[in-house]
C-alpha positions as CSV (number, residue, x, y, z in Angstrom):
1,M,-141.2,50.6,44.5
2,V,-140.8,52.9,41.0
3,I,-143.7,55.0,39.9
4,E,-143.2,55.3,36.6
5,N,-146.7,56.5,34.6
6,Q,-149.3,54.4,36.7
7,Y,-150.8,57.2,37.9
8,R,-153.6,59.9,37.0
9,V,-154.6,62.8,38.9
10,P,-157.7,65.0,38.0
11,V,-155.5,67.2,35.8
12,A,-154.7,64.2,33.5
13,M,-157.1,65.9,30.8
14,T,-155.0,69.2,30.7
15,K,-152.4,69.0,28.0
16,W,-149.7,71.5,28.8
17,H,-147.8,72.1,25.4
18,R,-144.0,74.1,26.9
19,E,-143.6,75.1,23.4
20,S,-147.0,77.3,23.1
21,R,-147.4,77.9,27.0
22,I,-151.0,77.7,26.4
23,Y,-153.0,75.1,27.9
24,T,-155.6,72.8,25.6
25,M,-158.5,71.4,27.3
26,P,-159.5,68.2,25.0
27,F,-163.6,68.8,24.3
28,I,-165.0,65.9,26.7
29,V,-168.9,65.4,26.1
30,I,-169.7,63.2,29.4
31,S,-172.2,60.5,29.5
32,Q,-173.6,61.0,32.7
33,F,-175.3,64.1,31.8
34,L,-177.6,62.5,29.3
35,L,-178.2,60.4,32.4
36,L,-179.7,63.5,34.3
37,G,-182.1,64.4,31.3
38,M,-179.5,67.1,29.2
39,S,-180.4,66.9,25.8
40,P,-177.1,67.0,23.5
41,T,-177.6,71.0,23.0
42,E,-177.6,71.6,26.5
43,V,-174.9,68.9,27.0
44,Q,-172.5,70.8,24.1
45,R,-173.6,74.4,26.6
46,N,-172.5,73.2,28.9
47,N,-169.1,71.8,28.3
48,V,-168.7,75.4,26.1
49,Q,-169.4,77.5,29.3
50,E,-166.4,75.1,31.4
51,L,-163.8,75.4,28.6
52,S,-164.4,78.9,28.5
53,Q,-164.2,79.1,32.0
54,M,-160.9,77.3,32.0
55,R,-159.4,79.5,29.1
56,V,-160.0,82.5,30.9
57,E,-158.4,81.1,34.6
58,G,-155.0,79.9,32.1
59,A,-154.4,83.3,30.4
60,L,-155.3,84.3,34.3
61,F,-152.8,81.9,35.5
62,Q,-149.7,82.5,32.5
63,E,-150.0,86.7,33.0
64,K,-149.0,86.1,36.8
65,R,-146.4,83.2,36.0
66,E,-144.9,85.9,32.9
67,I,-144.8,88.2,36.0
68,M,-143.6,86.0,38.9
69,A,-140.8,84.9,36.3
70,S,-139.7,88.5,35.5
71,K,-139.3,89.0,39.3
72,I,-137.3,86.1,40.3
73,K,-134.9,86.9,37.7
74,K,-134.3,90.1,38.7
75,Q,-134.0,88.7,42.2
76,V,-131.7,86.0,40.9
77,Q,-129.4,88.6,39.1
78,K,-129.2,90.8,42.3
79,S,-127.8,88.1,44.7
80,G,-125.1,87.7,42.1
81,Y,-125.8,84.7,39.8
82,K,-126.0,86.4,36.2
83,D,-124.5,84.2,33.6
84,Q,-127.5,84.2,30.9
85,R,-126.5,80.8,29.4
86,R,-127.3,78.9,32.9
87,L,-129.8,81.9,33.9
88,R,-132.2,82.3,30.6
89,P,-133.2,78.5,30.9
90,I,-134.3,78.2,33.8
91,I,-136.4,81.6,33.8
92,D,-137.7,79.8,30.5
93,A,-138.4,76.6,32.5
94,I,-140.7,78.7,35.6
95,R,-142.0,80.7,32.8
96,D,-143.6,77.6,31.2
97,T,-144.1,75.5,34.2
98,P,-147.4,75.8,35.6
99,R,-146.8,76.4,39.0
100,H,-150.3,76.2,40.5
101,L,-150.9,72.7,39.4
102,F,-148.4,71.8,41.7
103,V,-150.3,72.6,44.9
104,P,-153.4,71.9,46.7
105,E,-156.5,74.0,44.6
106,D,-156.9,75.9,47.6
107,E,-153.6,77.0,47.4
108,R,-153.4,78.1,43.8
109,A,-154.4,81.3,44.4
110,K,-150.6,82.1,45.7
111,A,-149.3,80.0,43.4
112,Y,-147.4,82.4,41.7
113,E,-146.2,84.5,44.6
114,N,-142.4,83.8,45.8
115,H,-142.9,81.4,49.1
116,P,-143.2,78.0,50.0
117,L,-146.7,76.5,49.5
118,P,-148.1,73.8,52.0
119,I,-148.7,70.5,49.7
120,G,-149.7,68.1,52.3
121,Y,-148.3,65.7,54.9
122,G,-145.9,68.2,56.8
123,Q,-144.3,68.8,53.4
124,T,-144.0,72.5,51.4
125,I,-143.2,73.4,47.4
126,S,-140.1,75.4,47.6
127,D,-140.5,79.1,46.8
128,P,-139.3,79.9,42.9
129,Y,-136.2,81.9,43.9
130,I,-134.4,79.1,46.1
131,V,-135.9,76.9,42.7
132,A,-134.2,79.2,40.4
133,I,-131.1,79.8,42.9
134,M,-130.2,75.9,43.3
135,S,-130.6,74.9,39.8
136,Y,-128.3,77.7,38.7
137,V,-125.6,76.6,40.9
138,L,-125.4,73.0,39.2
139,D,-124.5,74.2,36.2
140,L,-126.5,72.0,34.2
141,Q,-125.8,70.8,31.0
142,P,-128.7,69.6,28.1
143,G,-127.6,65.9,28.3
144,D,-126.8,65.7,32.0
145,K,-128.2,62.7,34.5
146,V,-129.9,64.2,37.5
147,L,-131.0,62.9,41.0
148,E,-133.3,64.8,43.2
149,I,-133.9,63.8,47.0
150,G,-137.3,65.1,48.0
151,T,-139.7,65.3,45.2
152,G,-142.4,66.7,47.5
153,S,-145.0,67.9,44.3
154,G,-142.9,67.7,41.7
155,Y,-142.4,71.4,40.9
156,Q,-138.2,71.4,41.2
157,A,-138.2,68.2,38.5
158,A,-140.5,70.1,36.3
159,I,-138.4,73.0,36.0
160,L,-135.3,70.5,36.3
161,S,-137.0,68.5,33.3
162,P,-136.1,70.8,30.5
163,L,-132.9,71.5,31.3
164,V,-131.5,67.9,31.5
165,D,-131.8,64.6,29.3
166,K,-132.8,63.2,32.4
167,V,-134.3,63.2,36.0
168,F,-134.6,60.4,38.7
169,T,-136.0,61.9,41.7
170,I,-137.4,60.0,45.1
171,E,-139.8,60.9,47.7
172,I,-140.3,59.5,51.3
173,V,-143.7,60.1,51.4
174,E,-145.4,57.9,49.1
175,P,-148.8,59.7,48.6
176,L,-147.2,62.6,47.4
177,A,-144.3,60.2,45.1
178,E,-147.5,58.7,43.4
179,R,-149.1,62.4,42.7
180,A,-146.2,63.8,41.3
181,S,-146.0,61.0,39.6
182,G,-149.3,61.2,38.1
183,L,-149.2,65.0,37.6
184,L,-145.5,64.8,36.0
185,S,-146.8,62.1,33.4
186,S,-149.9,64.4,32.6
187,L,-148.4,67.1,31.6
188,K,-145.6,64.8,29.8
189,Y,-142.4,65.2,31.5
190,D,-141.5,62.1,29.8
191,N,-138.0,62.3,31.2
192,V,-138.8,62.4,35.0
193,K,-138.9,59.5,36.9
194,V,-140.4,59.4,40.6
195,R,-139.4,56.3,43.3
196,S,-140.9,56.5,46.0
197,G,-138.8,55.8,48.8
198,D,-135.8,57.1,51.3
199,G,-133.4,58.9,49.7
200,Y,-130.6,58.5,52.0
201,Q,-129.0,55.8,49.9
202,G,-129.6,57.3,45.9
203,W,-130.8,55.4,43.5
204,P,-127.7,53.2,42.8
205,E,-129.0,51.4,40.0
206,R,-128.9,54.8,37.8
207,A,-125.5,56.0,39.4
208,P,-123.5,57.9,38.9
209,F,-125.2,61.6,38.1
210,D,-124.0,64.5,36.7
211,A,-125.9,66.6,39.5
212,I,-127.4,65.9,42.3
213,I,-130.1,68.3,44.1
214,V,-131.2,67.9,48.0
215,T,-134.4,69.8,48.7
216,A,-134.8,68.4,52.7
217,G,-132.6,69.8,55.5
218,A,-129.8,67.4,56.2
219,S,-128.2,67.3,58.9
220,H,-125.2,65.5,57.3
221,I,-124.4,65.3,53.1
222,P,-124.9,61.1,52.9
223,P,-122.1,59.1,51.9
224,A,-123.8,57.3,49.4
225,L,-124.8,60.2,47.2
226,L,-121.0,61.4,47.4
227,D,-120.3,58.1,45.9
228,Q,-123.1,58.7,43.5
229,L,-122.3,62.1,42.0
230,K,-119.9,62.2,38.8
231,P,-116.1,63.1,39.0
232,G,-116.7,66.5,37.7
233,G,-120.3,66.5,38.6
234,K,-122.2,69.0,41.6
235,M,-124.3,68.6,44.9
236,V,-126.2,71.1,46.4
237,I,-128.1,70.6,49.5
238,P,-128.8,72.7,52.8
239,V,-126.8,71.5,55.7
240,G,-127.4,71.9,59.4
241,A,-127.7,70.1,62.6
242,K,-131.2,72.5,63.2
243,F,-133.6,73.5,60.4
244,W,-133.3,77.1,61.5
245,D,-129.2,76.4,61.1
246,E,-129.3,75.1,57.3
247,N,-126.8,76.7,54.8
248,L,-127.5,76.0,51.5
249,T,-124.3,74.3,50.3
250,L,-122.3,73.3,46.6
251,I,-120.6,70.5,46.6
252,E,-118.2,69.6,43.7
253,K,-116.5,66.0,43.0
254,K,-113.2,67.0,41.2
255,Q,-112.0,64.9,39.0
256,N,-109.4,63.3,41.4
257,G,-112.6,62.6,43.6
258,K,-111.3,65.8,45.7
259,I,-114.6,67.0,47.5
260,V,-115.1,71.0,47.3
261,K,-117.5,72.0,49.6
262,K,-119.0,76.6,49.2
263,Q,-121.1,77.2,51.8
264,L,-124.0,80.1,49.7
265,G,-126.3,81.3,52.5
266,W,-129.0,80.9,55.0
267,V,-132.0,78.8,54.0
268,M,-134.8,77.0,55.9
269,F,-136.1,73.7,54.4
270,V,-138.2,71.3,55.6
271,D,-136.4,68.1,57.4
272,F,-134.0,65.1,55.5
273,T,-136.3,62.4,57.3
274,G,-136.0,58.7,56.9
275,E,-132.5,56.8,57.8
276,I,-130.5,59.9,58.1
277,T,-132.3,60.0,61.5
278,K,-130.8,57.1,62.6
279,Q,-126.6,58.2,61.6
280,K,-124.5,59.8,63.8
281,L,-123.2,62.9,62.5
282,P,-119.3,62.5,60.9
């Protein structure tokens, strides 16, 4: 099942302007207030107060986001990833993307700290540093078509959105796929399409892809993903028999079809579930 702009979440009234990096909250007069006996003046005063509070919160989150983006940039460069052509757009995307909207409300105070956070159903949102590294090593181009396996909350897809032409993302946990689809649509990430399903077989109808990013720990590299990667394309995937033995692996498919792998370092992701667990290690 493909979920394309069918769902709306509570933040649907929020319009995110990536260009100006501000929130605008439409001024909504809720008729229920009148049913409670409130006068139009009281309704207006109530909305003004809510709007003011939202603007204060928006400004606070924006400041935190700026600080986090600066820290992530330094950390990524310290790790040896210094190509500004690649790095600058990623840091801009991190600075522009409201991470607090991609986590549960009770986790929002921690949204701009550099570590994973739970998003429900045993899943997590990756820390921004890993999001930046995985995006960087793919060497993305503006016209690229990207496949993501493991949508989660939709944050990684939101980071990819301004960097490439199209993002196709698959999430095996249907409620998370629905939530992510609604949120991404509400925030006007119109070049992102979300599918609910098992990512082991990829998305053959949309293949081939210039880049593939897998955000779940895999016991092995799914053959279908290699098949759906364009010659000259790259895939980044955490690979390991156990979650404590995972290595972030960069795969490049040469023009002649040869596969070249490079291990980038130890990581820890939630497990890639579904069909992959029934397959024998190659």
